[in-house]
Backbone as CSV, one residue per row, in Angstrom:
resi,resn,N_x,N_y,N_z,CA_x,CA_y,CA_z,C_x,C_y,C_z
1,UNK,1.198,24.011,-39.067,1.887,24.545,-37.800,1.015,24.371,-36.531
2,UNK,-0.270,24.610,-36.684,-1.147,24.542,-35.538,-1.204,22.988,-35.125
3,UNK,-1.461,22.087,-35.922,-1.330,20.786,-35.544,-0.131,20.241,-34.889
4,UNK,0.965,20.715,-35.348,2.267,20.274,-34.698,2.226,20.906,-33.297
5,UNK,1.857,22.109,-33.159,1.854,22.675,-31.714,0.821,21.860,-30.904
6,UNK,-0.361,21.482,-31.360,-1.211,20.801,-30.599,-0.885,19.364,-30.246
7,UNK,-0.111,18.770,-31.180,0.458,17.446,-31.054,1.503,17.590,-29.888
8,UNK,2.337,18.409,-29.945,3.325,18.625,-28.999,2.775,18.935,-27.590
9,UNK,1.884,19.816,-27.532,1.210,20.054,-26.251,0.543,18.860,-25.726
10,UNK,-0.241,18.136,-26.577,-0.776,16.849,-26.044,0.309,15.997,-25.582
11,UNK,1.467,15.764,-26.090,2.552,14.948,-25.696,2.984,15.398,-24.346
12,UNK,3.350,16.875,-24.218,3.692,17.257,-22.976,2.523,16.911,-21.713
13,UNK,1.285,17.199,-22.197,0.277,16.965,-21.009,0.296,15.441,-20.677
14,UNK,0.473,14.475,-21.669,0.428,13.005,-21.510,1.620,12.674,-20.553
15,UNK,2.742,13.338,-20.944,3.983,12.973,-20.128,3.835,13.394,-18.670
16,UNK,3.274,14.684,-18.507,3.220,15.054,-17.176,2.209,14.399,-16.500
17,UNK,1.206,14.102,-16.989,0.255,13.287,-16.222,0.535,11.855,-15.973
18,UNK,1.420,11.279,-16.617,1.905,9.847,-16.428,2.873,9.976,-15.255
19,UNK,3.769,11.001,-15.387,4.816,11.365,-14.323,4.067,11.550,-12.989
20,UNK,3.097,12.460,-13.026,2.350,12.627,-11.879,1.700,11.334,-11.339
21,UNK,1.109,10.616,-12.172,0.591,9.455,-11.789,1.584,8.423,-11.082
22,UNK,2.725,8.292,-11.779,3.739,7.372,-11.097,4.201,7.988,-9.637
23,UNK,4.320,9.240,-9.636,4.677,9.910,-8.371,3.627,9.618,-7.379
24,UNK,2.388,9.729,-7.753,1.155,9.552,-6.873,1.151,8.045,-6.286
25,UNK,1.387,7.112,-7.236,1.436,5.670,-6.708,2.494,5.401,-5.757
26,UNK,3.691,5.842,-6.170,4.820,5.599,-5.141,4.583,6.393,-3.801
27,UNK,4.030,7.645,-3.893,3.930,8.306,-2.706,2.822,7.672,-1.733
28,UNK,1.794,7.061,-2.369,0.785,6.396,-1.790,1.318,5.047,-1.068
29,UNK,2.186,4.381,-1.899,2.907,3.120,-1.375,3.781,3.605,-0.125
30,UNK,4.368,4.711,-0.138,5.150,5.201,0.849,4.197,5.562,2.122
31,UNK,3.256,6.360,1.852,2.412,6.824,2.839,1.696,5.666,3.680
32,UNK,1.422,4.620,2.993,0.686,3.538,3.558,1.567,2.338,4.032
33,UNK,2.867,2.732,4.109,3.860,1.711,4.729,4.023,0.455,3.855
34,UNK,3.702,0.539,2.644,3.860,-0.639,1.801,5.268,-1.052,1.550
35,UNK,6.210,-0.041,1.561,7.570,-0.226,1.234,8.373,-0.775,2.464
36,UNK,7.525,-0.993,3.500,8.265,-1.746,4.635,8.433,-3.248,4.324
37,UNK,7.570,-3.762,3.428,7.591,-5.159,2.990,7.700,-5.311,1.369
38,UNK,7.663,-4.301,0.660,7.698,-4.466,-0.735,8.743,-3.369,-1.250
39,UNK,9.141,-3.634,-2.489,9.990,-2.707,-3.240,9.558,-2.777,-4.681
40,UNK,9.949,-1.935,-5.511,9.748,-1.949,-6.900,10.329,-3.020,-7.572
41,UNK,11.596,-3.211,-7.266,12.500,-4.061,-8.060,12.717,-5.575,-7.300
42,UNK,12.917,-5.507,-5.970,13.256,-6.804,-5.419,12.325,-7.196,-4.266
43,UNK,12.338,-8.489,-4.118,11.533,-9.084,-2.957,12.204,-8.819,-1.656
44,UNK,11.315,-8.254,-0.734,11.718,-7.959,0.596,11.061,-8.917,1.497
45,UNK,9.963,-8.769,2.164,9.228,-9.641,2.888,8.048,-10.247,1.859
46,UNK,7.562,-9.157,1.142,6.500,-9.512,0.117,7.161,-9.422,-1.175
47,UNK,6.445,-9.769,-2.176,7.029,-9.711,-3.618,7.322,-8.291,-4.139
48,UNK,8.229,-8.202,-5.090,8.625,-6.862,-5.675,7.347,-6.562,-6.523
49,UNK,7.000,-5.154,-6.584,5.927,-4.650,-7.314,5.968,-5.056,-8.889
50,UNK,7.238,-5.255,-9.315,7.293,-5.591,-10.788,6.926,-7.051,-10.937
51,UNK,7.236,-7.955,-9.962,6.786,-9.288,-10.055,5.285,-9.451,-9.705
52,UNK,4.626,-8.580,-9.082,3.270,-8.612,-8.967,2.627,-8.248,-10.298
53,UNK,3.228,-7.203,-10.942,2.572,-6.746,-12.239,2.793,-7.882,-13.345
54,UNK,4.009,-8.643,-13.265,4.172,-9.655,-14.280,3.253,-10.824,-14.016
55,UNK,3.019,-11.178,-12.736,2.115,-12.221,-12.392,0.620,-11.922,-12.824
56,UNK,0.222,-10.735,-12.697,-1.089,-10.443,-12.979,-1.258,-9.702,-14.418
57,UNK,-0.295,-9.706,-15.160,-0.284,-9.104,-16.636,-1.427,-9.937,-17.324
58,UNK,-2.282,-8.948,-18.008,-3.368,-9.459,-18.871,-4.489,-10.122,-18.229
59,UNK,-4.607,-9.902,-16.928,-5.720,-10.592,-16.105,-6.692,-9.555,-15.906
60,UNK,-7.934,-9.491,-16.413,-8.866,-8.402,-16.370,-9.452,-8.206,-14.893
61,UNK,-9.301,-9.115,-14.017,-9.931,-8.989,-12.680,-8.700,-8.653,-11.657
62,UNK,-7.495,-8.352,-12.172,-6.423,-8.140,-11.425,-6.511,-6.783,-10.324
63,UNK,-7.002,-5.771,-10.971,-7.211,-4.636,-10.219,-8.152,-4.818,-9.038
64,UNK,-9.296,-5.437,-9.313,-10.294,-5.659,-8.269,-9.742,-6.706,-7.319
65,UNK,-9.102,-7.635,-7.753,-8.621,-8.740,-6.924,-7.419,-8.098,-5.971
66,UNK,-6.556,-7.481,-6.430,-5.501,-6.868,-5.634,-5.883,-5.792,-4.683
67,UNK,-6.952,-5.003,-5.204,-7.531,-3.997,-4.107,-8.296,-4.775,-3.055
68,UNK,-8.869,-5.792,-3.213,-9.301,-6.673,-2.149,-8.175,-7.198,-1.221
69,UNK,-7.096,-7.543,-1.824,-6.042,-8.116,-1.110,-5.363,-7.048,-0.317
70,UNK,-5.195,-5.816,-0.850,-4.723,-4.695,0.064,-5.639,-4.346,1.152
71,UNK,-6.917,-4.368,0.964,-7.765,-3.995,1.881,-7.804,-5.044,3.088
72,UNK,-8.081,-6.265,2.556,-8.338,-7.374,3.441,-7.119,-8.202,4.042
73,UNK,-6.008,-8.043,3.185,-4.905,-8.848,3.543,-4.868,-10.185,2.940
74,UNK,-4.024,-11.146,3.081,-4.062,-12.423,2.483,-2.800,-13.069,2.579
75,UNK,-2.741,-14.222,2.156,-1.441,-15.075,2.165,-1.595,-16.363,1.310
76,UNK,-0.322,-16.964,1.200,-0.318,-18.185,0.515,-0.050,-18.040,-0.941
77,UNK,-0.186,-16.904,-1.627,0.152,-16.714,-3.105,1.551,-16.699,-3.275
78,UNK,2.285,-15.831,-2.399,3.678,-15.562,-2.598,4.543,-16.197,-1.440
79,UNK,4.067,-17.132,-0.695,4.835,-17.727,0.417,4.006,-17.760,1.737
80,UNK,4.657,-18.103,2.721,3.843,-18.459,4.014,3.580,-17.113,4.882
81,UNK,4.366,-16.027,4.632,4.029,-14.770,5.338,2.845,-14.102,4.952
82,UNK,1.830,-13.845,5.724,0.549,-13.166,5.242,0.794,-11.683,5.145
83,UNK,0.064,-11.161,4.277,-0.037,-9.684,4.257,-1.074,-9.181,5.155
84,UNK,-0.866,-8.163,5.885,-1.789,-7.613,6.924,-2.738,-6.800,6.145
85,UNK,-3.962,-6.723,6.667,-5.056,-6.061,6.132,-4.811,-4.499,6.127
86,UNK,-5.279,-3.718,5.139,-4.984,-2.176,5.259,-6.357,-1.502,5.028
87,UNK,-7.175,-1.599,5.898,-8.534,-0.888,5.759,-8.532,0.506,5.970
88,UNK,-7.412,1.128,6.328,-7.361,2.488,6.408,-7.092,3.261,5.141
89,UNK,-6.661,2.410,3.967,-6.421,2.945,2.665,-7.884,3.216,1.882
90,UNK,-8.054,4.521,1.583,-9.321,4.684,0.933,-9.541,4.026,-0.381
91,UNK,-10.609,3.858,-0.981,-10.713,3.129,-2.281,-9.981,3.837,-3.452
92,UNK,-10.106,5.250,-3.375,-9.544,6.005,-4.396,-7.922,5.777,-4.454
93,UNK,-7.391,5.933,-3.225,-6.015,5.755,-2.885,-5.581,4.297,-3.403
94,UNK,-6.453,3.308,-2.928,-6.045,2.061,-3.303,-5.983,1.752,-4.734
95,UNK,-6.986,2.230,-5.476,-7.096,2.125,-6.953,-5.885,2.800,-7.519
96,UNK,-5.444,3.947,-7.114,-4.374,4.586,-7.817,-3.082,3.814,-7.485
97,UNK,-2.921,3.319,-6.238,-1.795,2.657,-5.991,-1.623,1.206,-6.651
98,UNK,-2.810,0.519,-6.550,-2.661,-0.745,-7.376,-2.610,-0.714,-8.891
99,UNK,-3.281,0.440,-9.508,-3.092,0.530,-10.893,-1.543,0.822,-11.155
100,UNK,-0.916,1.709,-10.301,0.423,1.944,-10.426,1.320,0.721,-10.355
101,UNK,0.997,-0.163,-9.303,1.788,-1.365,-9.052,1.739,-2.264,-10.416
102,UNK,0.636,-2.364,-10.990,0.315,-3.143,-12.164,1.031,-2.632,-13.380
103,UNK,1.544,-1.415,-13.421,2.250,-0.865,-14.443,3.692,-0.965,-14.332
104,UNK,4.112,-1.670,-13.325,5.625,-1.793,-13.099,6.026,-2.834,-14.065
105,UNK,7.419,-2.671,-14.457,8.000,-3.599,-15.293,9.499,-3.881,-14.934
């Protein structure tokens, strides 16, 4: 019985933390005005977050590379319109947000 209770508790904690993580990632994208040009599902000015996740799936350097792109801006990968730099985003917020983006499906 104790094992079942611990397993259930672990499952609840895992679900709550992943839900919180998703909410944090989306909240940071909203806070930093990312949703002016991106959405989770469809291309607006920039690519959809799910398309970014698909393009960088199974690429070990993706997190570091995309964090640099968020911070410094860039262009040419998804079209001719460049992404502006976002130096105001803290490294911790950037990591949370980019990790969340890479988990989109």
